[in-house]
C-alpha positions in Angstrom: 0.0 0.0 0.0 1.1 3.6 -0.6 2.7 5.3 2.4 2.7 8.9 3.6 5.8 9.7 5.7 5.1 12.6 8.1 8.1 14.5 9.5 7.1 16.5 12.5 8.8 18.6 15.1 8.9 22.1 16.7 10.0 25.3 15.1 13.8 25.6 14.8 14.5 21.9 15.3 16.0 21.3 11.9 13.2 19.8 9.8 13.9 21.7 6.6 17.5 20.5 6.1 16.7 16.9 7.0 13.6 16.9 4.9 15.5 17.7 1.7 17.8 14.7 2.2 14.9 12.4 3.1 12.8 13.5 0.2 15.7 12.7 -2.2 16.0 9.2 -0.5 12.3 8.6 -0.9 12.2 10.1 -4.5 9.3 12.2 -3.2 8.3 15.9 -3.4 7.7 17.6 -0.1 4.2 18.5 1.0 4.4 21.3 3.5 2.0 21.3 6.4 3.4 24.4 8.0 0.5 26.8 8.2 2.8 29.8 8.5 4.7 29.0 5.3 1.6 28.9 3.1 1.6 32.7 2.7 3.6 34.1 -0.2 4.0 37.5 1.5 5.9 36.0 4.5 9.3 35.4 3.0 11.5 35.9 6.1 9.6 35.6 9.3 8.3 32.1 8.8 11.8 30.6 7.9 10.7 28.9 4.7 13.0 26.7 2.6 15.6 28.7 0.8 15.3 29.3 -3.0 18.1 26.7 -3.5 16.2 24.1 -1.4 13.0 24.8 -3.3 15.0 24.1 -6.5 16.5 20.9 -5.1 13.1 19.3 -4.3 9.6 20.0 -5.5 7.6 21.6 -2.7 3.8 22.0 -2.4 1.9 24.5 -0.3 5.0 26.8 0.2 4.0 30.4 -0.6 0.8 29.1 -2.3 -1.7 31.4 -0.6 -2.1 35.1 0.1 -2.6 36.4 3.6 -5.8 37.9 2.3 -7.2 34.4 2.0 -8.9 32.6 5.0 -7.2 29.2 4.5 -8.4 26.7 7.1 -7.2 23.3 8.2 -10.4 21.8 6.7 -9.5 23.3 3.3 -6.0 22.1 3.6 -7.3 18.6 4.3 -9.2 18.6 1.1 -6.4 20.1 -1.0 -3.7 17.9 0.4 -5.7 14.7 0.0 -6.5 15.6 -3.6 -2.8 16.3 -4.3 -1.7 13.1 -2.8 -4.2 11.1 -4.8 -2.5 12.4 -7.9 1.1 12.0 -6.6 0.4 8.4 -5.4 -0.1 7.5 -9.1 3.6 7.9 -9.7 5.1 7.6 -6.1 4.5 4.8 -3.6 6.0 7.0 -0.7 5.3 10.6 -0.1 6.8 13.0 2.4 4.8 15.6 4.4 6.8 18.0 6.6 5.7 20.5 9.2 5.0 21.6 12.8 1.4 22.7 12.6 -0.3 20.0 14.6 -3.9 20.8 13.6 -3.0 20.7 9.8 -1.1 17.5 10.2 -4.1 16.0 12.1 -6.4 17.2 9.3 -4.6 15.0 6.8 -3.8 12.0 9.1 -7.0 11.9 11.1 -9.6 14.2 9.5 -11.3 17.1 11.3 -15.0 16.6 10.5 -15.7 15.8 14.1 -15.2 19.5 15.0 -18.7 21.1 14.7 -19.3 24.2 12.8 -20.5 27.3 14.7 -23.1 29.9 14.2 -22.5 33.6 13.4 -24.6 34.6 16.4 -22.2 32.9 18.8 -19.2 34.1 17.0 -20.5 37.7 17.1 -21.1 37.3 20.8 -17.5 36.1 21.5 -16.1 38.9 19.3 -18.1 41.4 21.3 -16.7 39.9 24.5 -13.2 40.2 23.1 -13.8 43.9 22.4 -15.5 44.6 25.8 -13.7 42.3 28.2 -10.3 41.8 26.4 -8.4 38.7 25.4 -7.5 37.8 29.0 -11.1 37.1 29.9 -11.5 34.7 27.0 -8.2 33.0 27.8 -9.4 32.4 31.4 -12.7 30.9 30.2 -10.9 28.6 27.8 -8.5 27.5 30.6 -11.6 26.6 32.6 -13.4 24.8 29.8 -10.5 23.0 28.2 -7.1 23.2 30.0 -5.4 21.0 27.5 -6.3 23.2 24.5 -5.3 26.2 26.6 -1.8 24.7 27.0 -1.5 23.7 23.3 -2.6 26.6 21.2 -1.2 30.1 20.8 -3.3 31.8 23.5 -2.1 35.2 22.3 -3.8 34.6 19.0 -7.4 35.9 19.4 -8.6 33.8 16.5 -7.3 30.6 18.0 -8.8 31.3 21.4 -12.2 32.3 20.0 -12.4 29.3 17.7 -11.6 26.9 20.6 -14.3 28.6 22.8 -16.8 28.4 20.0 -16.3 24.7 19.7 -16.5 24.1 23.4 -19.7 26.2 23.8 -21.4 24.7 20.7 -20.6 21.1 21.4 -20.7 21.2 25.2 -17.4 19.2 25.0 -13.7 20.0 25.2 -12.1 20.9 21.9 -9.2 18.6 22.8 -11.5 15.6 23.3 -13.2 16.2 19.9 -9.9 16.2 18.2 -9.1 12.8 19.6 -12.3 11.1 18.2 -11.5 8.0 16.1 -9.6 9.0 13.0 -11.0 8.6 9.5 -9.7 5.7 7.5 -7.2 6.8 4.8 -6.4 4.8 1.7 -2.7 4.9 2.5 -0.4 4.0 5.4 1.0 6.7 7.6 4.4 6.7 9.2 5.3 9.5 11.6 8.9 10.6 12.4 9.4 13.2 15.1 12.5 15.3 15.6 13.7 16.6 18.9 16.9 17.7 20.6 18.1 19.0 24.0 15.7 21.8 25.1 18.5 24.3 25.7 20.1 23.6 22.4 16.7 24.0 20.7 16.1 27.3 22.4 19.6 28.6 21.4 18.9 27.6 17.8 15.6 29.6 17.9 17.3 32.6 19.3 20.0 32.5 16.6 17.4 32.1 13.9 15.6 35.2 15.0 18.8 37.2 14.9 19.4 35.9 11.4 15.8 36.9 10.3 16.5 40.4 11.6 19.7 40.5 9.6 17.9 39.3 6.5 15.3 42.1 6.7 12.5 41.0 8.9 11.9 44.6 10.1 11.4 45.8 6.6 9.2 42.9 5.7 7.0 43.5 8.7 6.8 47.2 8.0 5.6 46.5 4.4 2.8 44.3 5.9 1.9 46.7 8.7 -1.1 48.2 6.9 -2.6 44.7 6.9 -1.8 43.9 10.5 -5.4 42.9 11.4 -5.4 39.9 9.0 -5.5 36.5 10.7 -2.4 35.4 8.7 -0.3 38.1 10.4 -1.3 37.4 13.9 1.7 35.2 14.3 5.1 35.3 16.1 7.6 37.5 14.4 5.1 40.0 13.0 2.8 40.9 15.9 5.7 41.9 18.1 7.1 44.2 15.4 3.7 45.7 14.8 3.6 46.7 18.5 7.0 48.3 18.0 5.6 50.3 15.0 2.7 51.3 17.2 5.2 52.7 19.8 4.1 50.3 22.5 7.6 48.7 22.9 11.2 49.3 21.8 12.8 47.5 18.9 15.1 45.5 21.2 12.1 44.5 23.3 10.3 43.3 20.2 13.2 41.1 19.2 13.4 39.7 22.7 9.6 38.9 22.6 9.9 37.2 19.2 12.6 34.9 20.7 10.5 34.2 23.8 7.3 33.6 22.0 9.0 31.4 19.4 10.4 29.3 22.3 7.0 29.1 23.9 5.5 28.1 20.5 8.1 25.3 20.2 7.1 24.0 23.6 3.4 24.0 22.7 4.2 22.1 19.5 6.1 19.4 21.5 3.2 19.2 23.9 0.8 18.6 21.0 2.9 15.8 19.4 3.6 14.2 22.8 -0.1 13.1 22.9 0.5 10.5 20.1 2.2 7.2 20.6 2.7 6.5 16.9 5.6 8.9 16.4 9.1 7.5 16.1 11.3 10.1 17.8 14.9 10.7 16.5 17.6 13.4 16.6 17.6 15.8 13.5 21.3 15.3 13.0 20.8 11.5 12.7 19.9 11.3 9.0 21.0 7.7 8.8 18.8 6.8 11.7 15.8 8.6 10.2 16.3 6.8 6.8 16.6 3.4 8.5 13.4 4.1 10.5 11.5 5.2 7.5 12.6 2.2 5.4 11.8 -0.2 8.2 8.3 1.1 8.6 7.5 1.6 4.9 8.8 -1.7 3.6 6.1 -3.9 2.1 
């Protein structure tokens, strides 16, 4: 049977470099499941593959959308499955790479169990956000669903409001609904997780932020500032610089917060993936070990 190899791990762990080598070994293109790298306007702050890496291996879903589009995990599920159906006609092993747990789950497990919500409820929660502030919504989410509170970016109003909508609509915890029995897929799934010493990971993240600043992150964020209210820009690396442009913090403080929030995001990603017992964890520098594990679990 055809097999989807899923390479997961937190931001800054080293997925991109290893994925290029692994894709060449598998003779597969790379299907990105990094929701921050979908957007073509975000060329620096999301640390996408370099132009050279994009030339070395065919990538899908990198810079494929505009921040003006509302691209959801449900839409990604449909698009990714349709793409894989075509690619499996000429490949028996495909590689998907990313750190966005919800989007990975959408492909591997499906997300139809999550109920849709009504505009009336959404408008009520938006009004609460405006009148009571984000902290009040964060506190309610922590009370209704502590696990989701720990996993998501609680500083992203859209994520907090969506989780609250689901909890209130269903009367159940969002985290419980996401663990409902997975849909059957017409292909095998093998998951490889990358991790390294926590302090080493955090140092890599700090250095990567410094590199982004050197490469022009400030100028990129400034060009996007007029669109700062778009959901695609409510992400680490941009929202902190928008606060700097607003005069709320200094530039040095913004960079410090980008590093801190990136580290916190990495920790939440690891918490998300730790829930699953079907991930084979390896060190990102151990390419040979990764290849051996993939071949072992994808052999017919």
